[in-house]
Residue frames as a rotation matrix with the C-alpha (Angstrom) as fourth column:
UNK 1
-0.838 -0.545 -0.013 155.78
0.020 -0.054 0.998 55.67
-0.545 0.836 0.056 86.99
UNK 2
0.117 0.902 -0.415 153.22
-0.606 -0.266 -0.750 56.56
-0.787 0.340 0.515 84.28
UNK 3
-0.738 -0.265 0.620 152.27
0.269 0.727 0.632 54.36
-0.618 0.633 -0.465 81.38
UNK 4
-0.809 0.386 -0.443 150.32
-0.584 -0.436 0.685 54.72
0.071 0.813 0.578 78.15
UNK 5
-0.589 0.683 0.432 146.76
0.431 0.717 -0.548 53.55
-0.684 -0.136 -0.716 77.95
UNK 6
-0.768 0.451 0.454 143.70
0.344 -0.308 0.887 54.35
0.540 0.838 0.081 75.73
UNK 7
-0.770 0.604 0.204 140.88
-0.616 -0.621 -0.485 56.60
-0.167 -0.499 0.850 76.74
UNK 8
-0.669 0.612 0.422 137.59
0.466 0.787 -0.404 54.70
-0.580 -0.074 -0.812 77.31
UNK 9
0.292 0.853 -0.433 135.62
0.093 -0.476 -0.875 57.49
-0.952 0.215 -0.219 75.56
UNK 10
0.666 0.026 -0.745 137.61
-0.628 -0.519 -0.580 58.56
-0.402 0.854 -0.329 72.51
UNK 11
0.904 -0.296 0.308 140.07
0.351 0.926 -0.138 55.65
-0.244 0.232 0.941 72.31
UNK 12
0.683 -0.675 0.279 142.98
-0.211 -0.548 -0.809 58.06
0.699 0.493 -0.517 71.84
UNK 13
-0.064 -0.757 -0.651 146.30
0.690 0.438 -0.576 57.52
0.721 -0.486 0.494 73.80
UNK 14
0.626 0.125 0.770 146.38
-0.460 -0.738 0.494 58.93
0.630 -0.664 -0.404 77.30
UNK 15
-0.486 -0.864 -0.132 148.27
-0.258 0.287 -0.922 58.11
0.835 -0.414 -0.363 80.46
UNK 16
0.803 0.585 -0.115 147.78
0.003 0.189 0.982 56.56
0.596 -0.789 0.151 83.91
UNK 17
0.057 -0.830 -0.555 150.05
0.823 0.353 -0.444 56.89
0.565 -0.431 0.704 86.91
UNK 18
-0.020 -0.202 -0.979 151.61
0.913 -0.404 0.064 59.47
-0.408 -0.892 0.193 89.14
UNK 19
0.897 0.433 0.094 151.67
0.427 -0.790 -0.440 62.37
-0.116 0.434 -0.893 86.49
UNK 20
0.458 -0.819 -0.346 155.44
-0.342 -0.522 0.782 62.90
-0.821 -0.240 -0.519 86.71
UNK 21
-0.614 -0.690 0.383 156.27
0.046 0.454 0.890 60.84
-0.788 0.564 -0.247 83.56
UNK 22
0.487 0.873 0.033 153.47
0.054 0.007 -0.999 61.86
-0.872 0.488 -0.044 81.16
UNK 23
0.503 -0.281 -0.818 155.82
-0.839 -0.388 -0.383 62.92
-0.210 0.878 -0.430 78.31
UNK 24
-0.669 -0.731 0.134 157.77
-0.684 0.676 0.275 59.68
-0.291 0.092 -0.952 78.68
UNK 25
-0.402 0.623 0.671 154.56
0.150 0.768 -0.623 57.62
-0.903 -0.149 -0.402 78.64
UNK 26
0.707 0.704 0.071 153.20
0.258 -0.164 -0.952 59.46
-0.658 0.691 -0.298 75.50
UNK 27
-0.277 -0.875 -0.397 156.60
-0.331 -0.301 0.894 59.72
-0.902 0.379 -0.207 73.73
UNK 28
-0.960 -0.193 0.202 156.09
0.126 0.348 0.929 59.65
-0.250 0.917 -0.310 69.97
UNK 29
-0.125 0.956 0.267 152.37
0.989 0.141 -0.042 60.65
-0.077 0.259 -0.963 70.14
UNK 30
-0.722 -0.183 0.668 151.76
0.355 -0.926 0.130 64.09
0.594 0.331 0.733 68.76
UNK 31
-0.945 0.305 -0.117 149.91
-0.049 -0.488 -0.872 66.46
-0.323 -0.818 0.476 71.07
UNK 32
-0.384 0.827 -0.412 146.93
-0.920 -0.382 0.089 66.68
-0.084 0.413 0.907 68.63
UNK 33
-0.208 0.323 -0.923 146.64
-0.424 0.820 0.383 62.87
0.881 0.471 -0.034 68.66
UNK 34
-0.941 -0.220 -0.258 146.39
0.159 0.383 -0.910 62.62
0.299 -0.897 -0.325 72.46
UNK 35
-0.047 0.956 -0.291 143.06
0.917 0.157 0.367 62.33
0.396 -0.249 -0.884 74.40
UNK 36
-0.828 -0.126 0.547 141.66
-0.007 -0.972 -0.235 65.73
0.561 -0.198 0.804 75.25
UNK 37
0.166 0.966 -0.197 138.69
0.308 0.139 0.941 64.51
0.937 -0.217 -0.274 77.18
UNK 38
0.117 -0.069 0.991 138.17
-0.789 -0.612 0.051 66.10
0.603 -0.788 -0.126 80.62
UNK 39
-0.154 -0.273 -0.950 139.63
0.274 0.912 -0.306 63.95
0.949 -0.307 -0.065 83.25
UNK 40
0.429 0.336 -0.839 139.65
0.863 0.123 0.490 63.82
0.268 -0.934 -0.237 87.06
UNK 41
-0.527 -0.717 -0.457 142.08
0.818 -0.573 -0.045 66.74
-0.230 -0.398 0.888 87.34
UNK 42
-0.772 0.394 0.499 139.66
0.051 -0.743 0.667 69.00
0.634 0.540 0.553 85.33
UNK 43
0.243 0.945 -0.217 136.80
0.344 0.125 0.931 67.97
0.907 -0.301 -0.295 87.59
UNK 44
0.125 -0.270 -0.955 138.81
0.992 0.045 0.117 68.59
0.012 -0.962 0.273 90.77
UNK 45
-0.884 -0.462 0.073 139.91
0.467 -0.878 0.105 72.01
0.016 0.127 0.992 89.61
UNK 46
-0.418 0.809 0.414 136.21
0.005 -0.453 0.891 72.88
0.909 0.374 0.185 88.84
UNK 47
0.334 0.553 -0.764 135.11
0.722 0.370 0.584 71.69
0.605 -0.747 -0.276 92.31
UNK 48
-0.051 -0.501 -0.864 137.53
0.920 -0.359 0.155 74.14
-0.388 -0.787 0.479 93.88
UNK 49
0.688 0.507 -0.518 136.53
0.326 -0.855 -0.403 77.03
-0.648 0.108 -0.754 91.63
UNK 50
-0.332 -0.898 -0.287 139.58
-0.118 -0.263 0.958 76.91
-0.936 0.352 -0.018 89.33
UNK 51
0.774 0.577 -0.260 139.20
-0.353 0.053 -0.934 77.13
-0.526 0.815 0.245 85.53
């Protein structure tokens, strides 16, 4: 299960957990108010050549 947390860098709401319940964890938080910092998934995609 995912849960809401705050980003260490920008302090905006983000999530931790399995990734299957992101919308539930961030319910009520507009998309533009959510953390947009690159996370581990972004780095992993880059390592494997995806953009």
